[in-house]
C-alpha positions as CSV (number, residue, x, y, z in Angstrom):
1,M,41.5,80.4,-12.3
2,A,44.9,81.1,-10.8
3,I,43.4,81.3,-7.3
4,F,41.9,77.8,-7.7
5,R,45.2,76.4,-9.1
6,Q,47.4,78.0,-6.4
7,Y,45.2,77.7,-3.3
8,V,42.1,75.6,-3.6
9,A,43.4,72.6,-5.5
10,P,46.5,72.1,-3.3
11,F,44.3,72.5,-0.2
12,L,41.9,69.8,-1.5
13,V,44.8,67.4,-2.3
14,L,46.2,68.0,1.2
15,L,42.8,67.5,2.8
16,V,42.3,64.1,1.0
17,F,45.8,63.0,2.0
18,L,45.2,63.9,5.7
19,V,41.9,62.1,5.8
20,A,43.5,59.0,4.3
21,L,46.4,59.2,6.7
22,L,43.9,59.5,9.6
23,A,41.9,56.5,8.4
24,V,45.0,54.3,8.1
25,S,46.4,55.5,11.4
26,A,43.2,54.8,13.3
27,R,43.8,51.1,13.1
28,I,46.5,51.4,15.8
29,F,43.9,52.4,18.3
30,L,41.4,49.6,17.4
31,P,41.2,46.5,19.6
32,S,43.3,43.7,18.1
33,D,40.3,41.6,17.0
34,M,38.9,44.5,15.0
35,A,42.2,45.5,13.4
36,A,42.5,42.0,11.7
37,P,41.2,41.5,8.1
38,A,37.7,40.2,7.7
39,P,37.5,36.4,7.5
40,I,36.8,34.9,4.1
41,E,34.0,32.4,3.9
42,D,34.0,29.3,1.8
43,V,32.0,29.7,-1.4
44,E,30.5,26.2,-1.2
45,S,29.5,26.5,2.5
46,A,27.9,29.9,1.8
47,S,25.7,28.5,-1.0
48,I,24.6,25.5,1.1
49,Q,23.6,27.8,3.9
50,S,21.5,30.1,1.7
51,P,17.9,30.5,2.9
52,K,15.1,29.0,0.9
53,N,12.7,31.3,-0.9
54,D,9.4,30.9,0.8
55,L,7.8,34.0,-0.7
56,A,7.6,32.5,-4.2
57,P,7.3,28.7,-3.9
58,G,7.1,28.1,-7.7
59,L,10.5,29.7,-8.5
60,P,13.6,27.6,-8.5
61,T,16.2,28.4,-5.8
62,V,20.0,28.8,-6.2
63,D,20.5,25.3,-4.8
64,V,18.5,23.7,-7.5
65,P,20.5,23.1,-10.8
66,T,18.4,24.4,-13.7
67,L,20.9,23.9,-16.6
68,P,22.8,20.8,-17.6
69,T,26.5,21.0,-16.8
70,S,29.5,19.4,-18.4
71,A,30.0,17.3,-15.3
72,G,26.5,15.8,-15.7
73,S,23.8,16.1,-13.1
74,V,24.7,18.0,-9.9
75,E,23.4,16.6,-6.7
76,I,23.2,19.0,-3.7
77,K,23.1,17.4,-0.3
């Protein structure tokens, strides 16, 4: 058990640290458009652009309100 505590465990910690350091440092060498954070899409525009379910025509889709809401009826354009 002493061998694991003195040699193997510190080696694994060092290995994880070096892999994380390599992953973070690799952003320097990426093109500038790939190093930027991913764009965040609007929630409402994503739900409007959702594809219709043609495989099961009898099932309601996400765009169809199925439960009454506190705001009354919801109309999706």
